[in-house]
Backbone as a printed PyTorch tensor [residue, N CA C, xyz], in Angstrom:
tensor([[[208.9550,  -1.9380, 147.7690],
         [208.6410,  -0.7790, 148.5880],
         [207.1570,  -0.7700, 148.9800]],

        [[206.2820,  -1.0860, 148.0280],
         [204.8510,  -1.0730, 148.2980],
         [204.4940,  -2.1510, 149.3180]],

        [[205.1730,  -3.3020, 149.2540],
         [204.9060,  -4.3720, 150.2330],
         [205.2730,  -3.9340, 151.6440]],

        [[206.3680,  -3.2120, 151.7720],
         [206.7860,  -2.7070, 153.0840],
         [205.7400,  -1.7320, 153.6150]],

        [[205.2790,  -0.8440, 152.7330],
         [204.2600,   0.1320, 153.1340],
         [202.9760,  -0.5800, 153.5460]],

        [[202.5900,  -1.6020, 152.8030],
         [201.3800,  -2.3410, 153.1530],
         [201.5150,  -3.0490, 154.4960]],

        [[202.7080,  -3.5600, 154.8000],
         [202.9310,  -4.2040, 156.0990],
         [202.8490,  -3.1720, 157.2290]],

        [[203.4270,  -2.0050, 157.0020],
         [203.3610,  -0.9330, 158.0030],
         [201.9140,  -0.4750, 158.1780]],

        [[201.1960,  -0.3360, 157.0580],
         [199.7920,   0.0890, 157.1150],
         [198.9450,  -0.8990, 157.9130]],

        [[199.2170,  -2.1680, 157.7480],
         [198.4510,  -3.1870, 158.4640],
         [198.6500,  -3.0460, 159.9770]],

        [[199.8910,  -2.8200, 160.3880],
         [200.1700,  -2.6590, 161.8180],
         [199.6110,  -1.3480, 162.3530]],

        [[199.7670,  -0.2830, 161.5680],
         [199.2470,   1.0020, 162.0060],
         [197.7250,   1.0210, 162.0170]],

        [[197.0930,   0.1860, 161.1990],
         [195.6380,   0.1030, 161.1930],
         [195.0850,  -0.2370, 162.5670]],

        [[195.8000,  -1.0690, 163.3080],
         [195.3740,  -1.4120, 164.6690],
         [195.4950,  -0.2030, 165.5970]],

        [[196.5330,   0.5940, 165.3870],
         [196.7050,   1.8180, 166.1820],
         [195.5550,   2.7780, 165.8880]],

        [[195.2160,   2.9500, 164.6090],
         [194.1270,   3.8490, 164.2260],
         [192.8110,   3.3820, 164.8280]],

        [[192.5760,   2.0800, 164.8060],
         [191.3480,   1.5290, 165.3670],
         [191.2890,   1.7670, 166.8710]],

        [[192.4170,   1.5990, 167.5590],
         [192.4810,   1.8650, 168.9960],
         [192.1830,   3.3350, 169.2770]],

        [[192.7730,   4.2170, 168.4550],
         [192.5710,   5.6550, 168.6550],
         [191.1130,   6.0400, 168.4340]],

        [[190.4930,   5.4920, 167.4090],
         [189.0880,   5.8610, 167.1500],
         [188.1770,   5.2840, 168.2220]],

        [[188.5520,   4.1440, 168.8030],
         [187.7690,   3.5780, 169.9030],
         [187.8070,   4.5040, 171.1090]],

        [[188.9800,   5.0350, 171.4080],
         [189.0880,   6.0160, 172.4990],
         [188.2780,   7.2620, 172.1580]],

        [[188.3570,   7.6990, 170.9040],
         [187.6120,   8.8720, 170.4700],
         [186.1130,   8.6940, 170.6150]],

        [[185.6030,   7.5320, 170.2340],
         [184.1710,   7.2650, 170.3670],
         [183.7840,   7.2140, 171.8430]],

        [[184.6530,   6.6620, 172.6710],
         [184.3920,   6.6450, 174.1120],
         [184.2910,   8.0700, 174.6530]],

        [[185.1690,   8.9380, 174.1790],
         [185.1090,  10.3390, 174.5910],
         [183.8180,  10.9990, 174.1090]],

        [[183.3620,  10.6110, 172.9220],
         [182.0980,  11.1470, 172.4090],
         [180.9340,  10.7340, 173.3050]],

        [[180.9300,   9.4820, 173.7320],
         [179.8650,   8.9980, 174.6190],
         [179.9060,   9.7590, 175.9450]],

        [[181.1020,   9.9680, 176.4790],
         [181.2490,  10.7410, 177.7200],
         [180.7190,  12.1530, 177.5220]],

        [[181.0340,  12.7540, 176.3790],
         [180.5660,  14.1110, 176.0830],
         [179.0470,  14.1570, 176.0110]],

        [[178.4560,  13.1600, 175.3830],
         [176.9930,  13.1140, 175.2860],
         [176.3680,  13.0220, 176.6790]],

        [[176.8760,  12.1150, 177.5110],
         [176.3330,  11.9670, 178.8630],
         [176.5300,  13.2390, 179.6860]],

        [[177.6780,  13.8610, 179.5430],
         [177.9590,  15.0950, 180.2710],
         [176.9620,  16.1860, 179.8740]],

        [[176.6920,  16.3100, 178.5930],
         [175.7570,  17.3330, 178.1310],
         [174.3180,  17.0120, 178.5200]],

        [[173.9510,  15.7310, 178.5070],
         [172.6170,  15.3420, 178.9670],
         [172.4630,  15.6780, 180.4520]],

        [[173.4900,  15.3760, 181.2490],
         [173.4510,  15.7220, 182.6720],
         [173.3480,  17.2240, 182.8740]],

        [[174.0900,  17.9670, 182.0810],
         [174.0680,  19.4160, 182.1960],
         [172.6890,  19.9740, 181.8660]],

        [[172.1240,  19.5340, 180.7470],
         [170.8140,  20.0380, 180.3330],
         [169.7360,  19.5850, 181.3110]],

        [[169.7860,  18.3080, 181.6940],
         [168.8160,  17.8020, 182.6710],
         [168.9340,  18.5220, 184.0010]],

        [[170.1400,  18.7070, 184.4700],
         [170.3530,  19.4130, 185.7290],
         [169.9160,  20.8680, 185.6530]],

        [[170.1440,  21.4860, 184.5170],
         [169.7830,  22.9010, 184.3500],
         [168.2630,  23.0850, 184.3550]],

        [[167.5520,  22.2600, 183.6000],
         [166.1200,  22.4790, 183.4450],
         [165.2700,  21.7500, 184.4800]],

        [[165.7520,  20.6510, 185.0120],
         [164.9520,  19.9080, 185.9810],
         [165.2510,  20.3140, 187.4280]],

        [[166.5250,  20.5530, 187.7270],
         [166.9140,  20.8220, 189.1150],
         [167.5330,  22.1990, 189.3210]],

        [[167.6340,  22.9730, 188.2460],
         [168.2650,  24.3030, 188.2810],
         [169.6950,  24.2390, 188.8310]],

        [[170.3770,  23.1170, 188.5070],
         [171.7630,  22.9250, 188.9370],
         [172.5800,  22.3870, 187.7500]],

        [[173.0360,  23.2590, 186.8650],
         [173.8190,  22.7770, 185.7200],
         [175.2050,  22.3020, 186.1670]],

        [[175.8130,  21.4790, 185.3360],
         [177.1900,  21.0550, 185.5780],
         [178.0650,  22.2100, 185.0780]],

        [[178.7910,  22.8440, 185.9670],
         [179.4560,  24.1180, 185.6690],
         [180.5730,  24.0230, 184.6370]],

        [[181.2530,  22.9150, 184.5710],
         [182.4180,  22.8090, 183.6940],
         [182.0960,  22.1360, 182.3600]],

        [[180.8290,  21.9800, 182.0320],
         [180.4260,  21.2600, 180.8220],
         [180.9770,  21.9090, 179.5620]],

        [[180.8310,  23.2140, 179.4410],
         [181.2750,  23.9160, 178.2330],
         [182.7740,  23.7170, 178.0170]],

        [[183.5420,  23.8740, 179.0770],
         [184.9980,  23.7280, 178.9990],
         [185.3980,  22.3000, 178.6430]],

        [[184.8140,  21.3320, 179.3070],
         [185.1640,  19.9360, 179.0810],
         [184.6890,  19.4470, 177.7110]],

        [[183.5350,  19.9330, 177.2640],
         [183.0380,  19.5480, 175.9460],
         [183.9890,  20.0290, 174.8500]],

        [[184.4560,  21.2680, 174.9580],
         [185.4100,  21.7890, 173.9830],
         [186.6990,  20.9870, 173.9630]],

        [[187.2040,  20.6700, 175.1220],
         [188.4300,  19.8850, 175.2410],
         [188.2470,  18.4850, 174.6520]],

        [[187.1440,  17.8450, 174.9760],
         [186.8860,  16.4950, 174.4820],
         [186.6660,  16.4790, 172.9720]],

        [[186.0870,  17.5400, 172.4220],
         [185.8920,  17.6050, 170.9690],
         [187.2410,  17.6980, 170.2380]],

        [[188.1700,  18.4650, 170.7940],
         [189.5110,  18.5420, 170.1970],
         [190.1650,  17.1630, 170.2230]],

        [[190.0460,  16.4730, 171.3430],
         [190.6200,  15.1290, 171.4560],
         [189.9320,  14.1540, 170.5050]],

        [[188.6210,  14.2450, 170.4040],
         [187.8630,  13.3620, 169.5250],
         [188.2970,  13.5340, 168.0730]],

        [[188.4240,  14.7650, 167.6330],
         [188.8500,  15.0240, 166.2540],
         [190.2680,  14.5130, 166.0280]],

        [[191.1540,  14.7950, 166.9560],
         [192.5470,  14.3620, 166.8140],
         [192.6760,  12.8500, 166.7870]],

        [[191.8660,  12.1700, 167.5580],
         [191.9080,  10.7050, 167.5830],
         [191.2120,  10.0950, 166.3790]],

        [[190.2770,  10.8110, 165.7950],
         [189.5280,  10.2860, 164.6660],
         [190.1610,  10.5100, 163.3070]],

        [[191.0130,  11.5230, 163.1930],
         [191.6690,  11.8310, 161.9100],
         [192.3220,  10.6160, 161.2590]],

        [[193.2280,   9.9260, 161.9670],
         [193.9610,   8.8430, 161.2920],
         [193.0620,   7.7480, 160.7260]],

        [[192.1160,   7.2740, 161.5040],
         [191.2570,   6.1930, 161.0150],
         [190.4090,   6.6620, 159.8350]],

        [[189.8540,   7.8580, 159.9480],
         [189.0210,   8.3860, 158.8740],
         [189.8250,   8.5500, 157.5920]],

        [[191.0490,   9.0270, 157.7160],
         [191.9120,   9.1830, 156.5440],
         [192.3010,   7.8220, 155.9880]],

        [[192.5870,   6.8880, 156.8670],
         [192.9960,   5.5430, 156.4540],
         [191.9160,   4.8480, 155.6280]],

        [[190.6650,   4.9880, 156.0410],
         [189.5680,   4.3390, 155.3200],
         [188.9830,   5.2450, 154.2360]],

        [[189.6020,   6.3980, 154.0200],
         [189.1480,   7.3990, 153.0310],
         [187.6950,   7.7710, 153.2870]],

        [[187.4140,   8.0830, 154.5440],
         [186.0500,   8.3900, 154.9620],
         [185.6910,   9.8550, 154.9620]],

        [[186.5920,  10.7150, 154.4810],
         [186.2840,  12.1400, 154.4450],
         [185.2790,  12.4430, 153.3370]],

        [[184.5410,  13.4990, 153.5130],
         [183.5410,  13.9030, 152.5320],
         [184.2410,  14.3760, 151.2640]],

        [[183.7280,  13.9280, 150.1270],
         [184.2650,  14.4040, 148.8530],
         [183.1080,  14.5900, 147.8800]],

        [[183.2610,  15.5740, 147.0210],
         [182.2490,  15.8570, 146.0090],
         [182.9120,  15.6260, 144.6660]],

        [[182.3390,  14.7140, 143.8890],
         [182.9730,  14.3540, 142.6230],
         [182.0920,  14.6660, 141.4090]],

        [[181.3330,  15.7420, 141.5010],
         [180.4540,  16.1180, 140.3890],
         [181.2810,  16.3650, 139.1290]],

        [[182.3710,  17.0840, 139.2760],
         [183.2240,  17.3920, 138.1270],
         [184.1930,  16.2520, 137.8230]],

        [[184.8610,  15.7470, 138.8480],
         [185.9160,  14.7560, 138.6180],
         [185.3900,  13.4180, 138.1140]],

        [[184.1340,  13.0970, 138.3850],
         [183.5980,  11.8160, 137.9130],
         [183.5100,  11.7620, 136.3860]],

        [[183.5080,  12.9140, 135.7500],
         [183.3960,  12.9720, 134.2920],
         [184.7570,  13.0800, 133.5920]],

        [[185.8020,  13.1800, 134.3620],
         [187.1460,  13.3330, 133.7900],
         [187.7480,  11.9850, 133.4190]],

        [[188.6980,  11.9820, 132.4700],
         [189.4070,  10.7380, 132.1520],
         [190.2160,  10.2420, 133.3590]],

        [[190.4810,   8.9480, 133.3910],
         [191.1740,   8.3290, 134.5240],
         [192.5430,   8.9600, 134.7860]],

        [[193.2840,   9.2730, 133.7270],
         [194.6100,   9.8800, 133.9020],
         [194.5460,  11.2320, 134.5980]],

        [[193.5780,  12.0320, 134.2290],
         [193.3990,  13.3480, 134.8600],
         [192.9920,  13.1750, 136.3200]],

        [[192.1380,  12.1920, 136.5890],
         [191.7250,  11.9070, 137.9700],
         [192.9350,  11.5670, 138.8320]],

        [[193.8380,  10.7500, 138.2910],
         [195.0360,  10.3460, 139.0510],
         [195.9340,  11.5560, 139.3350]],

        [[196.1050,  12.4340, 138.3430],
         [196.9250,  13.6270, 138.5360],
         [196.3080,  14.5170, 139.6130]],

        [[194.9980,  14.7120, 139.5520],
         [194.3140,  15.5140, 140.5720],
         [194.4160,  14.8680, 141.9520]],

        [[194.3330,  13.5350, 141.9850],
         [194.4760,  12.8270, 143.2570],
         [195.8750,  13.0250, 143.8350]],

        [[196.8910,  12.9560, 142.9840],
         [198.2640,  13.1860, 143.4450],
         [198.4320,  14.6080, 143.9720]],

        [[197.8830,  15.5800, 143.2590],
         [197.9800,  16.9760, 143.6980],
         [197.2750,  17.1600, 145.0420]],

        [[196.0980,  16.5730, 145.1650],
         [195.3420,  16.6690, 146.4140],
         [196.1040,  16.0240, 147.5720]],

        [[196.6940,  14.8650, 147.3150],
         [197.4640,  14.1870, 148.3690],
         [198.6810,  15.0080, 148.7840]],

        [[199.3580,  15.6290, 147.8290],
         [200.5150,  16.4680, 148.1600],
         [200.0770,  17.6670, 148.9980]],

        [[198.9780,  18.3050, 148.5940],
         [198.4830,  19.4630, 149.3510],
         [198.0840,  19.0530, 150.7650]],

        [[197.3960,  17.9230, 150.8850],
         [197.0060,  17.4320, 152.2040],
         [198.2160,  17.0740, 153.0530]],

        [[199.1940,  16.4220, 152.4250],
         [200.4160,  16.0420, 153.1370],
         [201.1390,  17.2780, 153.6580]],

        [[201.2930,  18.2750, 152.8170],
         [201.9570,  19.5160, 153.2430],
         [201.1810,  20.1840, 154.3840]],

        [[199.8590,  20.2130, 154.2680],
         [199.0310,  20.8310, 155.3100],
         [199.1820,  20.1200, 156.6470]],

        [[199.1750,  18.7890, 156.6160],
         [199.2620,  18.0470, 157.8780],
         [200.6770,  18.0400, 158.4480]],

        [[201.6760,  18.1640, 157.6170],
         [203.0420,  18.3220, 158.1420],
         [203.1500,  19.6410, 158.8910]],

        [[202.6150,  20.7070, 158.2940],
         [202.6230,  22.0160, 158.9600],
         [201.8020,  21.9590, 160.2430]],

        [[200.6590,  21.2650, 160.2010],
         [199.8230,  21.1410, 161.3870],
         [200.5470,  20.3730, 162.4950]],

        [[201.2870,  19.3380, 162.1270],
         [202.0680,  18.5700, 163.1100],
         [203.1000,  19.4630, 163.7710]],

        [[203.8650,  20.1540, 162.9450],
         [204.9050,  21.0540, 163.4560],
         [204.2950,  22.1290, 164.3510]],

        [[203.2110,  22.7400, 163.8910],
         [202.5670,  23.8040, 164.6480],
         [202.0260,  23.3000, 165.9870]],

        [[201.4720,  22.1060, 165.9910],
         [200.9380,  21.5390, 167.2390],
         [202.0390,  21.2710, 168.2500]],

        [[203.1620,  20.7820, 167.7810],
         [204.2820,  20.5110, 168.6890],
         [204.8310,  21.8210, 169.2550]],

        [[205.0000,  22.8240, 168.3990],
         [205.4800,  24.1310, 168.8610],
         [204.4910,  24.7240, 169.8670]],

        [[203.2030,  24.6260, 169.5630],
         [202.1730,  25.1350, 170.4720],
         [202.2060,  24.3900, 171.7990]],

        [[202.3640,  23.0750, 171.7570],
         [202.4310,  22.2870, 172.9900],
         [203.6220,  22.7080, 173.8440]],

        [[204.7650,  22.9280, 173.2020],
         [205.9470,  23.3760, 173.9560],
         [205.6950,  24.7360, 174.6000]],

        [[205.0260,  25.6290, 173.8750],
         [204.6910,  26.9440, 174.4470],
         [203.7110,  26.8080, 175.6050]],

        [[202.7330,  25.9300, 175.4630],
         [201.7730,  25.7030, 176.5450],
         [202.4840,  25.1680, 177.7890]],

        [[203.4090,  24.2270, 177.5960],
         [204.1590,  23.6880, 178.7350],
         [204.9940,  24.7830, 179.3950]],

        [[205.6720,  25.5600, 178.5830],
         [206.5470,  26.6120, 179.1110],
         [205.7610,  27.6570, 179.8910]],

        [[204.5780,  28.0250, 179.3770],
         [203.7780,  29.0680, 180.0230],
         [202.8300,  28.5180, 181.0780]],

        [[202.6810,  27.1900, 181.1140],
         [201.7920,  26.5730, 182.1000],
         [200.3170,  26.8110, 181.8070]],

        [[199.9510,  26.9230, 180.5330],
         [198.5520,  27.1600, 180.1660],
         [197.6790,  25.9710, 180.5280]],

        [[196.5060,  26.2850, 181.0670],
         [195.5420,  25.2560, 181.4430],
         [194.1400,  25.8200, 181.2730]],

        [[193.1550,  24.9260, 181.3230],
         [191.7670,  25.3800, 181.2210],
         [191.4110,  26.2080, 182.4480]],

        [[190.3880,  27.0350, 182.3180],
         [190.0480,  27.9890, 183.3850],
         [189.4750,  27.3400, 184.6380]],

        [[188.4930,  26.4770, 184.4880],
         [187.7940,  25.9300, 185.6610],
         [188.4510,  24.6760, 186.2220]],

        [[188.7820,  23.7470, 185.3460],
         [189.3190,  22.4600, 185.7980],
         [190.8410,  22.4380, 185.8740]],

        [[191.4840,  23.4390, 185.3220],
         [192.9540,  23.5590, 185.3100],
         [193.6230,  22.3500, 184.6540]],

        [[193.0270,  21.8650, 183.5590],
         [193.6120,  20.7790, 182.7750],
         [194.6490,  21.4070, 181.8500]],

        [[195.8940,  20.9320, 181.8680],
         [196.9300,  21.5470, 181.0280],
         [196.6430,  21.3460, 179.5330]],

        [[196.9090,  22.3890, 178.7590],
         [196.6760,  22.3450, 177.3130],
         [197.8000,  21.6380, 176.5550]],

        [[198.9770,  21.5160, 177.1520],
         [200.1180,  20.9020, 176.4710],
         [199.8570,  19.5020, 175.9490]],

        [[199.3680,  18.5770, 176.7830],
         [199.0930,  17.2270, 176.2860],
         [198.0300,  17.1980, 175.1840]],

        [[197.0750,  18.1010, 175.2590],
         [196.0370,  18.1600, 174.2280],
         [196.6620,  18.5480, 172.8880]],

        [[197.5280,  19.5510, 172.9160],
         [198.2000,  19.9740, 171.6830],
         [199.1210,  18.8720, 171.1550]],

        [[199.7860,  18.1420, 172.0460],
         [200.6380,  17.0340, 171.6030],
         [199.8150,  15.9160, 170.9640]],

        [[198.6590,  15.6200, 171.5420],
         [197.7950,  14.5950, 170.9500],
         [197.2900,  15.0420, 169.5830]],

        [[197.0190,  16.3310, 169.4580],
         [196.6150,  16.8680, 168.1630],
         [197.7580,  16.7100, 167.1590]],

        [[198.9710,  16.9690, 167.6060],
         [200.1370,  16.7780, 166.7470],
         [200.3350,  15.3230, 166.3580]],

        [[200.0850,  14.4050, 167.2890],
         [200.1970,  12.9790, 166.9830],
         [199.1890,  12.5780, 165.9120]],

        [[197.9540,  13.0390, 166.0650],
         [196.9390,  12.7460, 165.0620],
         [197.3340,  13.2860, 163.6940]],

        [[197.8190,  14.5190, 163.6540],
         [198.2330,  15.1250, 162.3890],
         [199.4350,  14.3910, 161.7970]],

        [[200.3580,  13.9500, 162.6440],
         [201.5200,  13.1990, 162.1730],
         [201.0980,  11.8730, 161.5360]],

        [[200.1840,  11.1700, 162.1880],
         [199.7090,   9.8990, 161.6350],
         [198.9630,  10.1060, 160.3210]],

        [[198.2030,  11.1880, 160.2210],
         [197.5290,  11.4940, 158.9590],
         [198.5650,  11.7780, 157.8740]],

        [[199.6440,  12.4570, 158.2330],
         [200.7190,  12.7230, 157.2700],
         [201.3040,  11.4190, 156.7340]],

        [[201.5160,  10.4680, 157.6170],
         [202.0470,   9.1690, 157.1980],
         [201.0600,   8.4750, 156.2600]],

        [[199.7920,   8.5090, 156.6150],
         [198.7700,   7.8610, 155.7820],
         [198.7280,   8.5060, 154.4010]],

        [[198.7400,   9.8310, 154.3570],
         [198.7020,  10.5260, 153.0660],
         [199.9380,  10.2200, 152.2330]],

        [[201.0990,  10.0980, 152.8750],
         [202.3190,   9.7240, 152.1630],
         [202.1770,   8.3180, 151.5710]],

        [[201.6450,   7.3850, 152.3450],
         [201.4410,   6.0240, 151.8520],
         [200.4320,   5.9960, 150.7050]],

        [[199.3540,   6.7730, 150.8350],
         [198.3710,   6.8280, 149.7600],
         [198.9900,   7.4130, 148.4900]],

        [[199.8560,   8.4020, 148.6560],
         [200.5570,   8.9950, 147.5130],
         [201.4140,   7.9430, 146.8180]],

        [[202.1380,   7.1480, 147.5950],
         [202.9800,   6.0920, 147.0230],
         [202.1100,   5.0600, 146.2930]],

        [[200.9680,   4.7050, 146.8630],
         [200.0720,   3.7460, 146.2060],
         [199.5650,   4.2800, 144.8680]],

        [[199.1920,   5.5520, 144.8340],
         [198.7090,   6.1360, 143.5770],
         [199.8290,   6.2030, 142.5670]],

        [[201.0350,   6.5820, 143.0130],
         [202.1920,   6.5910, 142.0950],
         [202.4680,   5.2020, 141.5570]],

        [[202.3710,   4.2120, 142.4170],
         [202.5930,   2.8180, 141.9760],
         [201.5550,   2.4050, 140.9420]],

        [[200.3070,   2.7860, 141.1710],
         [199.2380,   2.4810, 140.2180],
         [199.4940,   3.1580, 138.8790]],

        [[199.9210,   4.4130, 138.9110],
         [200.2090,   5.1580, 137.6840],
         [201.3980,   4.5330, 136.9720]],

        [[202.4220,   4.1460, 137.7320],
         [203.6310,   3.5400, 137.1310],
         [203.3090,   2.2170, 136.4530]],

        [[202.3750,   1.4720, 137.0310],
         [201.9920,   0.1830, 136.4400],
         [200.9830,   0.3450, 135.3040]],

        [[200.5300,   1.5930, 135.0920],
         [199.5770,   1.8510, 134.0240],
         [198.1750,   1.3950, 134.3470]],

        [[197.9050,   1.1690, 135.6230],
         [196.5870,   0.6880, 136.0330],
         [195.6220,   1.7980, 136.2880]],

        [[194.4130,   1.3850, 136.6050],
         [193.3500,   2.3640, 136.8900],
         [193.0540,   2.4300, 138.3500]]])
């Protein structure tokens, strides 16, 4: 079972890398857009009018695209002041509990994003100035949350396998 998961993880790793590459590209676009806005505002008294709206939209996309890769490489911030002093067995139990809580949270987030996207499509919600539909944004957020759910499930299986083998 673990070998199958590792094979799936290897293939999905390329998807995560592709997603984070798009996310970083969006970050660069956001930076240039804001530089143009600030430069235009203070140098020419002509700001880019849709900057605030587009920056918010791009930040949602950036976060959604970055979740899977960050989770895959375990790049989230963690504070281990207390847990670093605990025995290995207790650390593993806490890790399992944390993974279950994260998995449940991201499953709910996936479901909620899909429901929200369907509501956005049904109501025709879009941004105010550029009229960009919110439905695809919510679906992309759901995709990111779904992929994080898969990663957390795989990490849970790896920790269980380590515990079953009596390893550290």
